N, C-alpha and C positions, 0 to 999 in steps of 0.2 A: 450780310444783307439784312435790311430791316427798314422800318419806317423812320424817316427823319422828322422827329417831333418839332424841330426848329425850322423846318422847311416852310415854304410859302403856304399860307392857309387860304382856303376857299370856303364859301358858305354852302350849307345844305339845309334843306327844310325837311323835317320829319314830323310825323303825327304821333304823339305819345299821349297816354292817358294823363289827364290833368293831375291826378294824385301822384303819379310818378314825377311829373315836372315839379310839383311842390316839394317832393322828397329830394330831388336833385338840387333845387335851390337851397333847401335847408342844410344839406350836406356841404354845399359850397360855402355857405355862411359859417358853418361850424368849423370847417377846415381853413377858412380865410383864403380861399382860392376862387378864381373865376369859374362860372358854370361851365364854360367851354373846357376847362381843364378836367373837371369831373367827368364830363361826357367823353372826352378823348381818352382818359384813363380807362373808363369802362369799355370803350370800343377796343382799345389795345388789348385789354385782358381777355376779351372774347375772341379776337381774331388771331392773337399770337400763336396758339397751337396749330391753326391752319397754315400760317406762314411757315412754321417749323416743318410741318408734314410735307408741304409742297417743296420746300428746299431740300428735305431729306430725299424725296422721290427723285428730284433732279440730280442730286449727288449720286444716288444709287445707279442711275442711268449712265452717269459719267464714270463711275467706279464699280462696275458690276462684279469684279472679282475681289473687292475689299471684304475682309471678314466682318460679319455683323457683330456689333457690340451694343449693349444697352448700358446706360449709366443712370444711376439714381440721382436724386436732387442734390446730394452732397458730392457728386462727382465720382463716387466709387462705382466700379463696374458691377453690373448685375449679371451674375452668371446664369446660364440657362438652367431651368429646373430639370431635375432628373434624379435618378436614384443616388442616395448618399452612402458613403462608406462609413460604417460605425465601428 
């Protein structure tokens, strides 16, 4: 599940500080991409953790007995912290 970045687009009007708008335009020029792409990427970066959290909560409701595991950014499992044996 996720956002279809190639799906149909619609307009939205937001009020941003003029200095921020200038920075967005400068970044778009620097990266040679449309301003819309810069704004969309920023929005996706901000909202993605919320989508993951919501999806995980839904998954937990559907799979209440599944063992909990956490994985690091590299995909390795993060073990629960606790006393270590030396």
